C-alpha positions in Angstrom: 19.2 -10.5 8.8 19.4 -14.3 9.1 17.2 -14.1 12.3 14.5 -12.2 10.4 14.7 -14.6 7.6 14.2 -17.5 10.0 11.3 -15.7 11.7 9.5 -15.1 8.4 10.5 -18.5 7.1 12.1 -17.0 3.9 15.5 -17.0 2.3 17.9 -14.3 3.5 17.9 -12.8 0.0 14.1 -12.1 0.4 14.9 -10.1 3.5 17.7 -8.3 1.6 15.2 -7.4 -1.2 12.7 -6.0 1.4 15.5 -3.8 2.7 16.5 -2.6 -0.7 12.9 -1.8 -1.6 12.6 0.2 1.6 9.9 -2.0 3.0 12.1 -3.0 6.0 14.4 -0.4 7.5 17.8 -1.4 8.7 20.9 0.1 10.3 24.5 -0.6 9.2 26.7 -1.4 12.2 30.3 -2.6 11.7 29.6 -3.8 8.1 26.5 -5.8 9.0 22.9 -4.8 8.6 20.8 -4.8 11.7 17.0 -4.5 11.8 15.8 -2.7 14.9 13.1 -4.6 16.8 10.7 -1.6 16.7 11.1 -1.4 12.9 10.4 -5.2 12.6 7.3 -4.9 14.9 6.0 -2.0 12.8 6.6 -3.9 9.6 4.8 -7.0 10.9 1.8 -4.9 12.1 1.5 -3.3 8.7 1.7 -6.7 6.9 -0.7 -8.7 9.0 -3.2 -10.4 6.8 -6.8 -10.6 8.1 -8.5 -14.0 7.8 -11.9 -13.1 6.3 -13.5 -16.2 7.8 -12.9 -15.1 11.3 -12.4 -11.3 10.8 -9.4 -11.2 13.1 -5.7 -11.0 12.6 -3.9 -14.1 11.5 -0.2 -14.6 11.9 1.5 -18.0 11.6 3.2 -19.0 14.9 6.8 -19.9 14.8 7.7 -23.6 15.0 9.9 -23.2 18.1 
C-alpha cells in the first residue's frame, strides 16, 4: 500500500480509504494488503481526468 501511496502522492490512509470504499481492490497475503498491478492499472484508467484544453488524457508523471 505504501508503494501505491507514493505513486499517487497521497498519504497511506487515503489508499486505505479507497480500499475500504471498494474503489481499489486488494488481496490479503500474510497479514498485509497487496494491490494487484492489473487492479491498479484498471483503477488508474477509470480515474484519468481529461484536460479540456487539449482533449486528451492527462496524468501527472512521477518525480522519479
